[in-house]
MMTF fields as JSON, N, C-alpha, C and O atoms, coordinates in Angstrom:
{
  "mmtfVersion": "1.0.0",
  "mmtfProducer": "UNKNOWN",
  "numBonds": 519,
  "numAtoms": 520,
  "numGroups": 130,
  "numChains": 1,
  "numModels": 1,
  "chainsPerModel": [1],
  "groupsPerChain": [130],
  "chainIdList": ["A"],
  "bondAtomList": [4, 2, 8, 6, 12, 10, 16, 14, 20, 18, 24, 22, 28, 26, 32, 30, 36, 34, 40, 38, 44, 42, 48, 46, 52, 50, 56, 54, 60, 58, 64, 62, 68, 66, 72, 70, 76, 74, 80, 78, 84, 82, 88, 86, 92, 90, 96, 94, 100, 98, 104, 102, 108, 106, 112, 110, 116, 114, 120, 118, 124, 122, 128, 126, 132, 130, 136, 134, 140, 138, 144, 142, 148, 146, 152, 150, 156, 154, 160, 158, 164, 162, 168, 166, 172, 170, 176, 174, 180, 178, 184, 182, 188, 186, 192, 190, 196, 194, 200, 198, 204, 202, 208, 206, 212, 210, 216, 214, 220, 218, 224, 222, 228, 226, 232, 230, 236, 234, 240, 238, 244, 242, 248, 246, 252, 250, 256, 254, 260, 258, 264, 262, 268, 266, 272, 270, 276, 274, 280, 278, 284, 282, 288, 286, 292, 290, 296, 294, 300, 298, 304, 302, 308, 306, 312, 310, 316, 314, 320, 318, 324, 322, 328, 326, 332, 330, 336, 334, 340, 338, 344, 342, 348, 346, 352, 350, 356, 354, 360, 358, 364, 362, 368, 366, 372, 370, 376, 374, 380, 378, 384, 382, 388, 386, 392, 390, 396, 394, 400, 398, 404, 402, 408, 406, 412, 410, 416, 414, 420, 418, 424, 422, 428, 426, 432, 430, 436, 434, 440, 438, 444, 442, 448, 446, 452, 450, 456, 454, 460, 458, 464, 462, 468, 466, 472, 470, 476, 474, 480, 478, 484, 482, 488, 486, 492, 490, 496, 494, 500, 498, 504, 502, 508, 506, 512, 510, 516, 514],
  "bondOrderList": [1, 1, 1, 1, 1, 1, 1, 1, 1, 1, 1, 1, 1, 1, 1, 1, 1, 1, 1, 1, 1, 1, 1, 1, 1, 1, 1, 1, 1, 1, 1, 1, 1, 1, 1, 1, 1, 1, 1, 1, 1, 1, 1, 1, 1, 1, 1, 1, 1, 1, 1, 1, 1, 1, 1, 1, 1, 1, 1, 1, 1, 1, 1, 1, 1, 1, 1, 1, 1, 1, 1, 1, 1, 1, 1, 1, 1, 1, 1, 1, 1, 1, 1, 1, 1, 1, 1, 1, 1, 1, 1, 1, 1, 1, 1, 1, 1, 1, 1, 1, 1, 1, 1, 1, 1, 1, 1, 1, 1, 1, 1, 1, 1, 1, 1, 1, 1, 1, 1, 1, 1, 1, 1, 1, 1, 1, 1, 1, 1],
  "groupList": [{"groupName": "MET", "atomNameList": ["N", "CA", "C", "O"], "elementList": ["N", "C", "C", "O"], "formalChargeList": [0, 0, 0, 0], "bondAtomList": [1, 0, 2, 1, 3, 2], "bondOrderList": [1, 1, 2], "singleLetterCode": "M", "chemCompType": "L-PEPTIDE LINKING"}, {"groupName": "ASN", "atomNameList": ["N", "CA", "C", "O"], "elementList": ["N", "C", "C", "O"], "formalChargeList": [0, 0, 0, 0], "bondAtomList": [1, 0, 2, 1, 3, 2], "bondOrderList": [1, 1, 2], "singleLetterCode": "N", "chemCompType": "L-PEPTIDE LINKING"}, {"groupName": "LEU", "atomNameList": ["N", "CA", "C", "O"], "elementList": ["N", "C", "C", "O"], "formalChargeList": [0, 0, 0, 0], "bondAtomList": [1, 0, 2, 1, 3, 2], "bondOrderList": [1, 1, 2], "singleLetterCode": "L", "chemCompType": "L-PEPTIDE LINKING"}, {"groupName": "THR", "atomNameList": ["N", "CA", "C", "O"], "elementList": ["N", "C", "C", "O"], "formalChargeList": [0, 0, 0, 0], "bondAtomList": [1, 0, 2, 1, 3, 2], "bondOrderList": [1, 1, 2], "singleLetterCode": "T", "chemCompType": "L-PEPTIDE LINKING"}, {"groupName": "VAL", "atomNameList": ["N", "CA", "C", "O"], "elementList": ["N", "C", "C", "O"], "formalChargeList": [0, 0, 0, 0], "bondAtomList": [1, 0, 2, 1, 3, 2], "bondOrderList": [1, 1, 2], "singleLetterCode": "V", "chemCompType": "L-PEPTIDE LINKING"}, {"groupName": "SER", "atomNameList": ["N", "CA", "C", "O"], "elementList": ["N", "C", "C", "O"], "formalChargeList": [0, 0, 0, 0], "bondAtomList": [1, 0, 2, 1, 3, 2], "bondOrderList": [1, 1, 2], "singleLetterCode": "S", "chemCompType": "L-PEPTIDE LINKING"}, {"groupName": "GLN", "atomNameList": ["N", "CA", "C", "O"], "elementList": ["N", "C", "C", "O"], "formalChargeList": [0, 0, 0, 0], "bondAtomList": [1, 0, 2, 1, 3, 2], "bondOrderList": [1, 1, 2], "singleLetterCode": "Q", "chemCompType": "L-PEPTIDE LINKING"}, {"groupName": "ASP", "atomNameList": ["N", "CA", "C", "O"], "elementList": ["N", "C", "C", "O"], "formalChargeList": [0, 0, 0, 0], "bondAtomList": [1, 0, 2, 1, 3, 2], "bondOrderList": [1, 1, 2], "singleLetterCode": "D", "chemCompType": "L-PEPTIDE LINKING"}, {"groupName": "PHE", "atomNameList": ["N", "CA", "C", "O"], "elementList": ["N", "C", "C", "O"], "formalChargeList": [0, 0, 0, 0], "bondAtomList": [1, 0, 2, 1, 3, 2], "bondOrderList": [1, 1, 2], "singleLetterCode": "F", "chemCompType": "L-PEPTIDE LINKING"}, {"groupName": "LYS", "atomNameList": ["N", "CA", "C", "O"], "elementList": ["N", "C", "C", "O"], "formalChargeList": [0, 0, 0, 0], "bondAtomList": [1, 0, 2, 1, 3, 2], "bondOrderList": [1, 1, 2], "singleLetterCode": "K", "chemCompType": "L-PEPTIDE LINKING"}, {"groupName": "PRO", "atomNameList": ["N", "CA", "C", "O"], "elementList": ["N", "C", "C", "O"], "formalChargeList": [0, 0, 0, 0], "bondAtomList": [1, 0, 2, 1, 3, 2], "bondOrderList": [1, 1, 2], "singleLetterCode": "P", "chemCompType": "L-PEPTIDE LINKING"}, {"groupName": "ILE", "atomNameList": ["N", "CA", "C", "O"], "elementList": ["N", "C", "C", "O"], "formalChargeList": [0, 0, 0, 0], "bondAtomList": [1, 0, 2, 1, 3, 2], "bondOrderList": [1, 1, 2], "singleLetterCode": "I", "chemCompType": "L-PEPTIDE LINKING"}, {"groupName": "GLU", "atomNameList": ["N", "CA", "C", "O"], "elementList": ["N", "C", "C", "O"], "formalChargeList": [0, 0, 0, 0], "bondAtomList": [1, 0, 2, 1, 3, 2], "bondOrderList": [1, 1, 2], "singleLetterCode": "E", "chemCompType": "L-PEPTIDE LINKING"}, {"groupName": "TRP", "atomNameList": ["N", "CA", "C", "O"], "elementList": ["N", "C", "C", "O"], "formalChargeList": [0, 0, 0, 0], "bondAtomList": [1, 0, 2, 1, 3, 2], "bondOrderList": [1, 1, 2], "singleLetterCode": "W", "chemCompType": "L-PEPTIDE LINKING"}, {"groupName": "HIS", "atomNameList": ["N", "CA", "C", "O"], "elementList": ["N", "C", "C", "O"], "formalChargeList": [0, 0, 0, 0], "bondAtomList": [1, 0, 2, 1, 3, 2], "bondOrderList": [1, 1, 2], "singleLetterCode": "H", "chemCompType": "L-PEPTIDE LINKING"}, {"groupName": "ALA", "atomNameList": ["N", "CA", "C", "O"], "elementList": ["N", "C", "C", "O"], "formalChargeList": [0, 0, 0, 0], "bondAtomList": [1, 0, 2, 1, 3, 2], "bondOrderList": [1, 1, 2], "singleLetterCode": "A", "chemCompType": "L-PEPTIDE LINKING"}, {"groupName": "GLY", "atomNameList": ["N", "CA", "C", "O"], "elementList": ["N", "C", "C", "O"], "formalChargeList": [0, 0, 0, 0], "bondAtomList": [1, 0, 2, 1, 3, 2], "bondOrderList": [1, 1, 2], "singleLetterCode": "G", "chemCompType": "PEPTIDE LINKING"}, {"groupName": "ARG", "atomNameList": ["N", "CA", "C", "O"], "elementList": ["N", "C", "C", "O"], "formalChargeList": [0, 0, 0, 0], "bondAtomList": [1, 0, 2, 1, 3, 2], "bondOrderList": [1, 1, 2], "singleLetterCode": "R", "chemCompType": "L-PEPTIDE LINKING"}, {"groupName": "TYR", "atomNameList": ["N", "CA", "C", "O"], "elementList": ["N", "C", "C", "O"], "formalChargeList": [0, 0, 0, 0], "bondAtomList": [1, 0, 2, 1, 3, 2], "bondOrderList": [1, 1, 2], "singleLetterCode": "Y", "chemCompType": "L-PEPTIDE LINKING"}, {"groupName": "CYS", "atomNameList": ["N", "CA", "C", "O"], "elementList": ["N", "C", "C", "O"], "formalChargeList": [0, 0, 0, 0], "bondAtomList": [1, 0, 2, 1, 3, 2], "bondOrderList": [1, 1, 2], "singleLetterCode": "C", "chemCompType": "L-PEPTIDE LINKING"}],
  "groupTypeList": [0, 1, 2, 3, 4, 5, 6, 7, 8, 5, 8, 1, 9, 10, 11, 12, 9, 4, 13, 14, 15, 2, 3, 7, 15, 12, 3, 2, 15, 9, 13, 4, 0, 10, 1, 7, 11, 9, 10, 4, 4, 16, 14, 9, 8, 6, 8, 17, 2, 12, 6, 18, 1, 2, 11, 2, 7, 19, 12, 4, 2, 12, 4, 12, 12, 10, 1, 9, 2, 5, 18, 3, 13, 4, 16, 16, 16, 11, 1, 3, 3, 4, 3, 13, 3, 2, 9, 14, 12, 1, 16, 3, 3, 8, 2, 14, 2, 7, 14, 5, 16, 8, 12, 9, 12, 7, 6, 15, 8, 1, 16, 15, 9, 8, 16, 13, 4, 17, 0, 16, 7, 7, 2, 9, 9, 2, 2, 16, 7, 11],
  "groupIdList": [1, 2, 3, 4, 5, 6, 7, 8, 9, 10, 11, 12, 13, 14, 15, 16, 17, 18, 19, 20, 21, 22, 23, 24, 25, 26, 27, 28, 29, 30, 31, 32, 33, 34, 35, 36, 37, 38, 39, 40, 41, 42, 43, 44, 45, 46, 47, 48, 49, 50, 51, 52, 53, 54, 55, 56, 57, 58, 59, 60, 61, 62, 63, 64, 65, 66, 67, 68, 69, 70, 71, 72, 73, 74, 75, 76, 77, 78, 79, 80, 81, 82, 83, 84, 85, 86, 87, 88, 89, 90, 91, 92, 93, 94, 95, 96, 97, 98, 99, 100, 101, 102, 103, 104, 105, 106, 107, 108, 109, 110, 111, 112, 113, 114, 115, 116, 117, 118, 119, 120, 121, 122, 123, 124, 125, 126, 127, 128, 129, 130],
  "secStructList": [7, 7, 3, 3, 3, 3, 3, 3, 3, 3, 3, 1, 1, 7, 2, 2, 2, 2, 2, 2, 2, 2, 2, 7, 2, 2, 2, 2, 2, 2, 2, 1, 7, 7, 5, 7, 7, 7, 1, 1, 6, 6, 7, 3, 3, 3, 3, 3, 3, 4, 4, 4, 6, 3, 3, 3, 3, 3, 3, 3, 3, 3, 3, 3, 6, 6, 6, 3, 3, 3, 3, 3, 3, 3, 3, 6, 6, 3, 3, 3, 3, 3, 3, 3, 3, 3, 3, 3, 3, 6, 6, 3, 3, 3, 3, 3, 3, 3, 3, 3, 3, 3, 7, 1, 1, 1, 2, 2, 2, 2, 2, 2, 2, 2, 2, 2, 2, 2, 2, 2, 2, 2, 2, 2, 2, 2, 2, 2, 2, 7],
  "xCoordList": [151.301, 150.82, 149.507, 149.342, 148.587, 147.307, 147.087, 146.69, 147.346, 147.231, 145.89, 145.318, 145.396, 144.105, 144.239, 144.871, 143.646, 143.489, 142.141, 141.115, 142.138, 140.894, 140.724, 141.678, 139.505, 139.183, 137.817, 136.938, 137.661, 136.377, 135.942, 136.737, 134.669, 134.075, 132.783, 132.17, 132.368, 131.066, 130.401, 131.051, 129.075, 128.29, 127.027, 126.4, 126.652, 125.389, 124.279, 123.581, 124.136, 123.154, 122.478, 123.05, 121.266, 120.597, 121.397, 122.065, 121.329, 122.072, 121.68, 122.509, 120.423, 119.963, 120.695, 120.945, 121.035, 121.776, 123.206, 123.731, 123.824, 125.184, 125.158, 126.014, 124.175, 124.029, 123.863, 124.478, 123.054, 122.836, 124.16, 124.411, 124.997, 126.287, 127.222, 128.117, 127.012, 127.829, 127.293, 128.05, 125.99, 125.366, 124.725, 124.334, 124.612, 124.069, 125.24, 126.097, 125.277, 126.426, 126.752, 127.919, 125.742, 125.974, 126.558, 127.477, 126.03, 126.528, 127.925, 128.802, 128.131, 129.443, 130.519, 131.662, 130.155, 131.116, 131.604, 132.7, 130.81, 131.182, 132.289, 132.985, 132.463, 133.504, 134.517, 135.548, 134.24, 135.232, 135.696, 136.731, 134.948, 135.24, 134.055, 133.224, 133.969, 132.86, 132.756, 133.767, 131.509, 131.268, 129.886, 129.106, 129.6, 128.266, 127.777, 127.246, 127.968, 127.585, 126.073, 125.311, 125.666, 124.289, 124.419, 125.17, 123.708, 123.851, 123.1, 122.128, 123.581, 122.984, 124.117, 125.064, 124.024, 125.066, 125.261, 124.3, 126.523, 126.873, 127.003, 127.518, 126.535, 126.637, 128.106, 128.844, 128.517, 129.885, 129.852, 129.005, 130.803, 130.848, 132.288, 133.206, 132.474, 133.82, 133.856, 132.895, 134.994, 135.372, 136.344, 137.195, 136.218, 137.066, 137.624, 136.897, 138.911, 139.557, 140.239, 141.393, 139.51, 139.994, 141.322, 142.201, 141.471, 142.692, 143.946, 145.049, 143.791, 144.934, 144.912, 145.731, 143.972, 143.804, 143.658, 144.208, 142.906, 142.714, 141.298, 140.314, 141.224, 139.938, 140.037, 140.944, 139.104, 139.028, 137.8, 136.677, 138.02, 136.922, 136.437, 137.232, 135.131, 134.547, 133.362, 132.738, 133.069, 131.871, 131.307, 132.031, 130.019, 129.364, 129.314, 128.802, 129.855, 129.913, 128.82, 128.296, 128.479, 127.538, 126.769, 127.347, 125.47, 124.614, 123.671, 122.881, 123.76, 122.829, 122.364, 122.835, 121.435, 120.991, 120.331, 119.473, 120.684, 121.702, 122.969, 123.632, 123.312, 124.388, 125.706, 126.74, 125.698, 126.951, 126.943, 125.95, 128.09, 128.307, 129.744, 130.672, 129.924, 131.267, 131.393, 130.471, 132.571, 132.822, 134.311, 135.151, 134.617, 136.021, 136.505, 135.714, 137.82, 138.479, 139.747, 140.778, 139.66, 140.74, 141.232, 140.455, 142.512, 143.102, 144.402, 144.671, 145.195, 146.464, 147.38, 148.201, 147.246, 148.109, 147.65, 148.384, 146.457, 145.968, 144.633, 143.861, 144.393, 143.135, 142.706, 143.156, 141.843, 141.488, 139.974, 139.224, 139.539, 138.117, 137.851, 138.576, 136.798, 136.35, 135.072, 134.129, 135.053, 133.872, 133.509, 134.326, 132.272, 131.728, 130.739, 129.864, 130.869, 129.939, 129.375, 130.129, 128.052, 127.386, 126.558, 125.978, 126.514, 125.567, 125.164, 125.921, 123.969, 123.426, 123.083, 122.351, 123.625, 123.376, 123.27, 124.121, 122.228, 122.056, 122.253, 122.921, 121.675, 121.74, 122.996, 123.142, 123.91, 125.161, 125.258, 124.967, 125.667, 125.944, 127.448, 128.23, 127.829, 129.234, 129.5, 128.788, 130.529, 130.897, 132.314, 133.251, 132.453, 133.771, 134.151, 133.339, 135.373, 135.914, 137.025, 137.916, 136.974, 138.106, 138.39, 137.537, 139.584, 140.033, 141.139, 142.272, 140.809, 141.693, 142.262, 141.772, 143.314, 143.906, 145.219, 145.739, 145.762, 147.058, 148.142, 148.116, 149.092, 150.141, 151.356, 152.102, 151.556, 152.72, 152.462, 151.566, 153.258, 153.161, 153.917, 155.078, 153.228, 153.837, 153.07, 152.298, 153.285, 152.625, 151.103, 150.385, 150.611, 149.157, 148.56, 147.527, 149.197, 148.708, 148.738, 147.752, 149.872, 149.995, 149.094, 148.573, 148.905, 147.983, 146.553, 145.796, 146.182, 144.839, 144.654, 143.606, 145.66, 145.566, 145.331, 144.433, 146.132, 145.996, 144.681, 143.964, 144.375, 143.19, 141.897, 141.017, 141.76, 140.513, 140.352, 139.228, 141.448, 141.343, 140.815, 139.909, 141.382, 140.938, 139.483, 138.687, 139.142, 137.768, 136.795, 135.657, 137.228, 136.386, 136.102, 134.989, 137.107, 136.899, 135.92, 135.064, 136.05, 135.119, 133.693, 132.728, 133.567, 132.244, 131.641, 130.449, 132.446, 131.942, 131.398, 130.325, 132.133, 131.678, 130.385, 129.446, 130.352, 129.178, 127.948, 126.869, 128.086, 126.949, 126.457, 125.297, 127.337, 126.908, 125.943, 125.128, 126.056, 125.234, 123.962, 123.033, 123.92, 122.774, 121.619, 120.565],
  "yCoordList": [109.518, 108.49, 108.967, 110.154, 108.044, 108.352, 107.357, 106.216, 107.791, 106.923, 107.123, 108.212, 106.055, 106.087, 105.551, 104.519, 106.251, 105.749, 105.041, 105.642, 103.775, 103.003, 102.482, 102.012, 102.568, 102.061, 101.389, 101.798, 100.355, 99.678, 99.688, 99.441, 99.978, 100.031, 99.231, 99.084, 98.716, 98.049, 98.446, 98.63, 98.572, 99.046, 98.212, 97.9, 97.853, 97.156, 98.185, 98.219, 99.011, 100.1, 100.104, 99.63, 100.637, 100.775, 101.683, 102.613, 101.413, 102.196, 103.675, 104.547, 103.96, 105.346, 106.142, 107.335, 105.48, 106.168, 106.49, 107.563, 105.556, 105.798, 106.896, 107.78, 106.832, 107.867, 109.24, 110.214, 109.319, 110.572, 111.108, 112.312, 110.228, 110.64, 111.202, 111.989, 110.796, 111.287, 112.574, 113.34, 112.817, 113.886, 115.003, 116.026, 114.837, 115.879, 116.683, 116.135, 117.978, 118.814, 118.755, 118.638, 118.834, 118.83, 117.496, 117.468, 116.4, 115.073, 114.834, 114.32, 115.207, 115.039, 115.824, 115.378, 116.985, 117.807, 117.108, 117.396, 116.2, 115.508, 114.481, 114.116, 114.004, 112.993, 113.349, 112.686, 114.382, 114.832, 116.226, 116.365, 117.254, 118.629, 119.507, 119.094, 120.719, 121.608, 121.798, 121.868, 121.882, 121.902, 122.463, 122.727, 122.639, 123.063, 122.211, 122.731, 120.905, 119.967, 119.905, 120.069, 119.671, 119.307, 118.239, 118.427, 117.124, 116.044, 116.339, 115.668, 117.358, 117.794, 117.957, 118.706, 117.263, 117.357, 118.819, 119.537, 119.245, 120.616, 121.543, 122.653, 121.1, 121.944, 122.122, 121.146, 123.369, 123.674, 123.937, 124.676, 123.311, 123.45, 123.417, 123.2, 123.634, 123.632, 122.825, 122.79, 122.181, 121.674, 122.711, 123.212, 123.044, 124.078, 123.636, 123.137, 123.831, 123.673, 125.007, 125.229, 125.878, 127.231, 127.244, 128.051, 126.339, 126.372, 126.053, 126.418, 125.375, 125.064, 125.902, 125.7, 126.843, 127.673, 126.801, 127.116, 125.7, 124.762, 124.907, 124.815, 125.135, 125.174, 124.24, 124.361, 123.308, 122.394, 122.762, 122.753, 123.081, 123.406, 122.127, 121.331, 121.937, 120.7, 121.002, 122.059, 120.05, 120.117, 118.71, 117.763, 118.581, 117.28, 116.864, 117.593, 115.682, 115.162, 114.144, 114.087, 113.334, 112.242, 111.942, 111.902, 111.733, 111.364, 110.272, 110.482, 109.113, 108.008, 107.529, 106.512, 108.278, 107.981, 106.614, 106.323, 105.763, 105.89, 105.093, 104.607, 104.954, 104.036, 104.663, 103.995, 105.928, 106.507, 108.018, 108.687, 108.541, 109.975, 110.254, 109.604, 111.222, 111.573, 113.089, 113.788, 113.591, 115.028, 115.302, 114.487, 116.477, 116.88, 117.265, 117.567, 117.247, 117.57, 118.334, 117.731, 119.668, 120.504, 121.446, 122.212, 121.384, 122.269, 121.696, 120.505, 122.526, 122.055, 121.499, 120.623, 122.002, 121.561, 120.304, 119.772, 119.815, 118.615, 118.896, 119.758, 118.144, 118.207, 116.757, 116.096, 116.271, 114.855, 114.682, 115.658, 113.43, 113.102, 112.062, 111.074, 112.298, 111.368, 110.694, 111.368, 109.366, 108.622, 107.613, 106.781, 107.704, 106.779, 105.853, 106.317, 104.557, 103.576, 102.769, 102.266, 102.644, 101.938, 100.788, 100.876, 99.706, 98.624, 97.989, 97.996, 97.444, 96.856, 95.401, 95.085, 94.514, 93.072, 92.448, 92.675, 91.665, 90.885, 91.715, 91.272, 92.913, 93.735, 94.562, 95.276, 94.48, 95.223, 96.192, 95.834, 97.42, 98.39, 98.421, 98.644, 98.194, 98.221, 99.552, 99.944, 100.236, 101.549, 101.466, 101.091, 101.821, 101.801, 103.221, 103.957, 103.595, 104.907, 104.755, 103.922, 105.554, 105.756, 107.245, 108.04, 107.621, 109.013, 109.006, 108.624, 109.427, 109.23, 110.534, 111.624, 110.387, 111.526, 112.016, 113.044, 111.3, 111.69, 111.422, 110.4, 112.338, 112.222, 111.444, 110.888, 111.405, 110.681, 110.336, 110.89, 109.418, 109.043, 110.083, 109.896, 111.172, 112.269, 112.509, 111.656, 113.663, 113.988, 114.005, 113.532, 114.539, 114.6, 113.197, 112.917, 112.326, 110.952, 110.201, 109.575, 110.268, 109.563, 110.179, 109.466, 111.49, 112.144, 111.687, 111.494, 111.514, 111.026, 109.599, 109.267, 108.756, 107.369, 107.344, 106.656, 108.087, 108.145, 108.806, 108.31, 109.919, 110.686, 109.922, 109.987, 109.189, 108.452, 107.293, 106.95, 106.685, 105.631, 106.235, 105.683, 107.367, 108.039, 108.479, 108.27, 109.089, 109.551, 108.378, 108.489, 107.264, 106.066, 105.562, 105.128, 105.618, 105.24, 106.202, 105.783, 107.486, 108.473, 108.227, 108.403, 107.822, 107.516, 106.309, 106.302, 105.3, 104.118, 104.519, 104.067, 105.361, 105.826, 106.645, 106.474, 107.513, 108.352, 107.517, 107.77, 106.548, 105.713, 104.855, 104.446, 104.593, 103.874, 104.716, 104.187, 106.051, 106.985, 107.423, 107.936, 107.221, 107.715, 106.743, 106.981],
  "zCoordList": [87.582, 88.496, 89.125, 89.402, 89.345, 89.968, 91.098, 90.86, 92.329, 93.491, 94.175, 94.142, 94.799, 95.478, 96.891, 97.116, 97.832, 99.193, 99.224, 98.905, 99.605, 99.702, 101.113, 101.734, 101.613, 102.947, 102.882, 102.122, 103.693, 103.814, 105.266, 106.174, 105.468, 106.801, 106.769, 105.713, 107.913, 108.001, 109.31, 110.339, 109.233, 110.364, 110.473, 109.461, 111.668, 111.899, 112.064, 113.077, 111.053, 111.031, 109.664, 108.681, 109.605, 108.304, 107.372, 107.825, 106.089, 105.099, 105.16, 104.9, 105.503, 105.582, 106.666, 106.501, 107.771, 108.848, 108.399, 108.697, 107.683, 107.196, 106.128, 106.119, 105.232, 104.206, 104.865, 104.43, 105.889, 106.62, 107.176, 107.125, 107.699, 108.261, 107.191, 107.497, 105.936, 104.822, 104.211, 103.615, 104.354, 103.576, 104.407, 103.846, 105.697, 106.564, 107.124, 107.818, 106.823, 107.187, 108.675, 109.048, 109.518, 110.969, 111.43, 112.249, 110.91, 111.293, 110.725, 111.42, 109.461, 108.824, 109.573, 109.67, 110.1, 110.848, 112.111, 112.592, 112.649, 113.882, 113.664, 114.612, 112.417, 112.205, 111.113, 110.995, 110.316, 109.335, 109.745, 110.398, 109.372, 109.787, 109.39, 108.581, 109.955, 109.608, 108.096, 107.397, 107.601, 106.162, 105.881, 106.796, 104.609, 104.192, 103.009, 102.027, 103.129, 102.075, 101.896, 102.848, 100.679, 100.326, 99.249, 98.292, 99.382, 98.406, 97.105, 96.76, 96.399, 95.139, 94.125, 94.366, 93.002, 91.981, 91.589, 91.31, 91.572, 91.228, 92.423, 92.288, 93.61, 94.801, 95.186, 95.324, 95.355, 95.789, 97.279, 97.781, 97.983, 99.439, 99.902, 99.111, 101.186, 101.761, 103.051, 103.82, 103.257, 104.571, 105.112, 104.377, 106.429, 107.011, 108.367, 109.225, 108.532, 109.838, 110.139, 109.771, 110.808, 111.065, 111.816, 111.513, 112.807, 113.627, 112.824, 113.23, 111.687, 110.822, 109.546, 108.65, 109.469, 108.281, 107.024, 105.969, 107.16, 106.062, 105.515, 106.249, 104.215, 103.52, 102.333, 101.51, 102.247, 101.115, 100.296, 100.801, 99.05, 98.145, 97.489, 96.988, 97.496, 96.999, 96.089, 96.18, 95.215, 94.388, 94.267, 93.958, 94.509, 94.414, 92.945, 92.096, 92.662, 91.298, 91.0, 89.887, 92.015, 91.782, 93.064, 94.15, 92.929, 94.054, 93.57, 92.649, 94.196, 93.957, 95.329, 95.837, 95.92, 97.283, 97.359, 96.525, 98.311, 99.352, 99.037, 99.953, 97.762, 97.394, 96.948, 96.982, 96.532, 96.046, 96.188, 95.903, 96.64, 96.755, 96.346, 96.827, 95.457, 95.003, 94.943, 94.524, 95.376, 95.325, 95.195, 95.577, 94.644, 94.558, 95.946, 96.839, 96.106, 97.383, 96.999, 96.704, 97.006, 96.489, 97.577, 98.147, 97.858, 98.853, 99.373, 99.214, 99.983, 100.531, 99.455, 99.727, 98.24, 97.154, 96.441, 95.609, 96.744, 96.061, 95.376, 95.796, 94.317, 93.584, 93.381, 92.445, 94.253, 94.278, 94.301, 94.319, 94.302, 94.331, 95.405, 95.528, 96.181, 97.217, 96.708, 96.293, 96.745, 96.329, 97.415, 97.811, 97.885, 98.875, 98.18, 97.448, 98.401, 97.857, 99.021, 99.854, 99.08, 100.172, 99.627, 98.545, 100.396, 100.109, 101.422, 102.393, 101.439, 102.666, 102.395, 101.458, 103.232, 103.1, 104.477, 105.337, 104.684, 105.92, 107.19, 108.125, 107.223, 108.422, 108.583, 109.575, 107.62, 107.701, 106.534, 105.393, 106.825, 105.771, 105.551, 106.476, 104.307, 103.902, 103.219, 102.295, 103.683, 103.166, 102.611, 103.316, 101.343, 100.7, 100.305, 99.744, 100.597, 100.254, 99.231, 99.396, 98.177, 97.269, 97.247, 96.854, 97.668, 97.596, 96.55, 96.841, 95.335, 94.182, 93.643, 93.938, 92.842, 92.151, 92.731, 92.297, 93.703, 94.258, 93.226, 92.542, 93.115, 92.109, 92.592, 91.786, 93.911, 94.445, 95.899, 96.536, 96.411, 97.82, 98.644, 99.009, 98.92, 99.653, 100.95, 101.389, 101.554, 102.818, 102.657, 103.539, 101.55, 101.332, 101.229, 101.837, 100.471, 100.306, 101.632, 102.023, 102.318, 103.6, 104.659, 105.517, 104.61, 105.535, 105.303, 106.255, 104.043, 103.725, 104.221, 104.774, 104.029, 104.511, 106.018, 106.502, 106.743, 108.202, 108.6, 109.469, 107.959, 108.32, 108.136, 108.994, 107.022, 106.789, 107.759, 108.124, 108.183, 109.207, 110.506, 111.13, 110.909, 112.132, 112.012, 112.926, 110.882, 110.701, 110.622, 111.077, 110.054, 110.029, 111.435, 111.731, 112.303, 113.705, 114.377, 115.157, 114.071, 114.628, 114.12, 114.863, 112.859, 112.305, 113.012, 113.32, 113.267, 113.987, 115.353, 115.755, 116.062, 117.374, 117.232, 118.01, 116.255, 116.04, 115.701, 116.237, 114.842, 114.44, 115.605, 115.641, 116.539, 117.737, 118.571, 119.326, 118.417, 119.175, 118.447, 119.071, 117.124, 116.342, 116.429, 115.839]
}
């Protein structure tokens, strides 16, 4: 089985600001977790939550600035892929997330569903400030 967590977000911000929030390590850390991302295909990076001893190993798979970003998300017993797709229409930037590769509806899958909703809310707050 291959399950996917999908979320849709919309922002009354330019697509470049949303892209920046996805690809700038310092900004991404404010709504996801500390990281060392660079939007370069093949770049290996990590998300880290020291207090939970959580390290996610990632590799950038695809970059189509400012419309698509995809990277692996490996850690905590899962090996999945995160793909962000952006489009801008009539003053609104639409952001779609697919977090794919889950094998079953378990704690990791349900945690991702909950976590991305929370992080999406944090992104909305952050973009209000940028």
